[in-house]
N, C-alpha and C positions, 0 to 999 in steps of 0.2 A: 423647302429651301435648305440648301446645304451650307453649313458653317465653313467658311474658307480655311480656318485654322486647322480643321480636321484633315485636310488633304494637302499637306505640304509636299513640295516636290521632293522625291527621294534622291538622296545623294549617298554614294558609297562612303563608308568610313575610311579616312586616310590610313594608310599603312604606317603606323608609327614606329615599327620595328624593322623597317627595310634596311636601314644602315646597320643595325645590329646583326642582321643575318649576313650582310656583306662582310662585316668585320669578322664574324665567326669563320666564314669561308676563307677569308684571306689569311687568318691566323693558322687554320688547318693546312692551307696550301703551303705557307712558308715552313711550317713544321715538317711537312712531308718532303718537300723538294730541297730544303736547305737546313738540315738539322744542326749545322754548326752556327746558325743564326739564332740568337735568343730574342724572341718577339714577345712583348708583353704590353698590357694595358694598365694604366694607372686610373682607377675609378674616380675621375674628377667630376663627372656629370651625374645626372640622376636627380630625382626629387627626394628631398629630405625634410624632416621637421626642423624647426628653428634650433633646437638644442643640438641635434646631430650635425646640422649645417655649420653651426658655430664651432663645434668640436673639430670637424673636418677642416675648416678654415684655419684653425690653430695648428692642425697637423701639417699644413702646407698645401692644401688643395688650392689650385690656381685655375680659375676659369679661362677657357680658351686653349688649354694645353692640347696638343694633338692626341688622337685616340691611341696610337701605337708607337712604341719605341722599339727599334731593332738594334741590338748589340751585335755588331758585325766583326768578323775576323780583323785583326790588326788594330784593335782599339778604337774602331770607328763606330759611329751611331747614325741611324737614320730615323727620321720622324715622319710618320704617316698619319694623315687625317683621312678618315673614311667618310665618303659622301655617296649617297644614292644619286642616280640621275636626277638632275634638277635641284639637288641639294646645294645650298649656298654657304659660303664662309660668313660667319657673323662678324660684326664690327669688333667684338672682343677677341675673336680668333685672329682676325687680320692684325690687330695690335700685337698679340703674342707672337704670331708667325713672323712679323717684322722684327721683333726683338730677337727671336731665335736666329733669323737670317743675319742680322747685324753682328751676332756673335759667332757666325760661321756654321750654324745648324740649319740646313735647308729643310723645309717642310714640303712633302709631296702629297698632293691630293690623290687618293686612290679610290676608284669607283667600281673596280672589277678585278677578277683574277688576272685578266690580260694586262691590266695596268700594273698590278703587283709584279707580274712576270717581267714586264718591261723595266720597272724600277729596280728590281734585283739585278737585271742585266746591266743597267746603267751604273749601278753601284759596284759592278765587277764581281758579284757573288756567283760562283759556279753552283749550278743546281743539278739535282739528279735527273731533271728532264733532259738535259743535254746528253746524259749517259743512256737514257731510255730511247732516244731518237735514233 
């Protein structure tokens, strides 16, 4: 007789870094096609020990802050949250995004290079892609 616990149904491991890979691609894309835009990430997320987490909180880490900030020509900024397909905005993120929106800072959810391209166009950023076409 076979023990049932020895034959659990196999399930693939979830890809826990899919959003990270999308974010890397988006940053590379923006740097390539719009070098006048400064795009950067403030490392608010990630797992930390209690001591380091406490230190980061004192330094101003704020849960829910979007993944990327873009400093645009003309003194403007854009806030981008990177999500993989199926990725959802958490309640903490919704609250922060709402606060940003109330103060005039729109947050855009970006899931692909195509969405980054479209967002840059909506922001009026001229890219090298138009020159290449």
